[in-house]
C-alpha positions as CSV (number, residue, x, y, z in Angstrom):
1,M,30.3,-10.2,-0.8
2,A,29.4,-8.5,2.5
3,V,25.9,-7.2,2.9
4,T,25.1,-4.1,4.9
5,T,21.5,-3.2,5.7
6,Y,20.1,0.3,5.9
7,R,16.5,1.3,6.4
8,G,14.8,4.2,4.7
9,I,11.6,5.6,3.4
10,V,10.5,6.6,-0.1
11,K,9.8,10.2,-0.7
12,G,8.8,11.0,-4.3
13,N,10.9,8.5,-6.2
14,T,13.9,8.7,-3.9
15,V,14.8,6.4,-1.0
16,V,15.8,8.5,2.0
17,L,18.0,6.5,4.4
18,E,17.5,6.7,8.1
19,G,20.2,8.2,10.4
20,T,23.6,9.2,9.1
21,A,23.9,6.4,6.5
22,T,26.1,7.4,3.6
23,L,26.9,5.3,0.6
24,P,29.8,5.9,-1.8
25,E,28.8,7.4,-5.1
26,G,28.1,4.7,-7.7
27,S,27.4,2.0,-5.0
28,E,25.3,-0.9,-6.3
29,V,22.2,-1.4,-4.1
30,E,19.2,-3.6,-4.0
31,V,15.9,-2.3,-2.7
32,R,13.4,-4.6,-1.0
33,L,9.9,-3.4,-0.1
34,L,9.0,-4.3,3.4
35,E,5.4,-5.3,4.1
36,S,3.6,-2.5,5.9
37,K,1.1,-2.9,8.7
38,P,-2.5,-2.8,7.5
39,N,-4.3,0.5,7.9
40,I,-7.3,-0.5,9.9
41,A,-9.1,2.8,9.4
42,Q,-8.8,2.5,5.6
43,R,-10.1,-1.1,5.7
44,K,-13.1,-0.1,7.9
45,A,-13.9,2.7,5.5
46,A,-13.8,0.3,2.5
47,V,-16.1,-2.1,4.3
48,A,-18.5,0.7,5.1
49,K,-18.6,1.7,1.4
50,L,-19.3,-1.9,0.5
51,R,-22.1,-2.1,3.0
52,T,-23.7,1.1,1.7
53,L,-23.4,-0.2,-1.8
54,G,-25.0,-3.5,-0.7
55,E,-28.0,-1.6,0.7
56,R,-28.4,0.3,-2.5
57,L,-28.4,-2.9,-4.5
58,K,-30.5,-4.9,-2.2
59,G,-33.0,-7.1,-4.1
60,R,-31.1,-6.8,-7.4
61,H,-29.0,-9.6,-9.0
62,I,-25.6,-7.9,-9.5
63,N,-22.1,-9.3,-9.7
64,L,-20.4,-7.5,-6.8
65,S,-16.9,-8.7,-7.7
66,K,-16.4,-5.6,-9.9
67,Y,-17.1,-3.3,-6.9
68,V,-14.9,-5.3,-4.6
69,V,-12.0,-5.0,-7.1
70,E,-12.6,-1.2,-7.4
71,A,-12.7,-0.7,-3.6
72,R,-9.5,-2.7,-3.3
73,E,-7.7,-0.7,-6.0
74,E,-8.8,2.5,-4.3
75,L,-7.4,1.2,-1.0
76,E,-4.1,0.2,-2.6
77,E,-3.7,3.7,-4.2
78,R,-3.8,5.3,-0.7
79,V,-0.9,3.2,0.5
């Protein structure tokens, strides 16, 4: 089986192919998610939020893992 590769981007729940790529109706395809480059601005914002939280909680014994998970989930939702 020959493999032809097309690139595209997801808009809504549809993959929009780059350029003039056309596929025959009913073509069987496999979609592979490419790793995206990290968004440095989002990471810096998350770190700033964690620092602010750390200042508010200074002197208290609190398990911060819950807050780290929440910040990570928020970051992942933006991607």
